[in-house]
C-alpha positions in Angstrom: 0.0 0.0 0.0 1.2 3.5 -0.7 0.3 6.9 0.8 -2.4 7.6 -1.8 -4.1 4.3 -1.3 -3.9 4.7 2.5 -5.4 8.1 2.2 -8.2 6.8 0.0 -9.3 4.4 2.8 -10.2 7.4 5.0 -13.6 7.5 3.2 -14.3 4.0 4.4 -16.1 3.2 7.7 -13.5 0.7 8.7 -9.7 0.8 8.5 -7.8 -1.4 6.2 -7.3 -4.9 7.5 -4.0 -5.9 8.9 -2.4 -2.5 9.4 -0.1 -1.8 12.4 -1.3 0.0 15.5 0.6 3.1 14.5 -1.1 3.2 11.1 -4.5 2.5 12.8 -3.9 5.6 15.1 -3.0 7.7 12.1 -6.0 6.4 10.2 -8.3 7.6 13.0 -6.5 10.9 13.1 -7.0 11.2 9.3 -10.7 10.8 9.9 -10.6 13.7 12.4 -10.8 11.3 15.4 -8.0 12.7 17.6 -9.3 11.0 20.7 -9.4 7.6 19.1 -6.0 8.1 17.6 -4.5 9.1 20.9 -6.1 6.2 22.8 -4.4 3.8 20.3 -1.0 5.6 20.3 -0.7 5.8 24.1 -1.0 2.0 24.3 2.0 1.4 21.8 5.0 1.3 24.1 7.9 1.6 21.7 9.6 4.4 19.7 7.1 4.1 16.8 4.2 4.7 19.1 6.0 7.6 20.8 6.4 9.2 17.3 2.7 9.0 16.6 2.0 10.2 20.2 4.3 13.1 19.7 2.7 14.1 16.4 -0.8 14.0 18.1 0.3 16.2 21.0 1.9 18.6 18.5 -1.4 18.7 16.6 -3.2 19.2 19.9 -1.1 22.3 20.4 0.8 21.0 23.4 4.4 21.5 22.4 5.9 20.6 25.8 4.2 17.2 25.8 5.0 16.8 22.1 8.7 17.4 22.8 8.7 14.8 25.5 7.3 12.2 23.1 9.5 13.2 20.2 12.4 12.6 22.6 11.1 9.2 23.5 10.9 8.4 19.8 14.5 9.5 19.3 13.4 12.4 17.1 13.2 16.2 17.2 10.0 18.2 16.8 9.8 19.0 13.1 9.3 22.5 11.7 6.9 21.5 8.9 3.1 21.6 8.5 1.2 18.9 10.4 -0.2 17.6 7.1 3.3 17.0 5.8 4.4 15.3 9.0 1.3 13.0 8.9 2.3 12.0 5.3 5.9 11.4 6.4 4.9 9.2 9.4 2.4 7.2 7.3 5.0 6.6 4.6 7.5 5.5 7.2 5.1 2.9 8.7 3.9 1.7 5.3 7.5 1.0 4.3 7.9 -1.1 7.5 5.0 -3.2 6.4 
């Protein structure tokens, strides 16, 4: 699956089968369900989950909390639009499979 295909699933009622927890969280975020995305991300206890969690707190407008999660993910808070970061994160996790 590529970014365009993943994005096209946002019109569906259910997420694509077999996607990772990180992609599931980003799918919910893409459907404007921040709470659902956050609930999923906070239960993924690894650097990938921390990256999604960081993005969500950045989107929420909580830079201090976002910085904490970016640090846990081994990343720095990016200086790019949220939409571009969402694309970047989705692409990264699609490549992982």
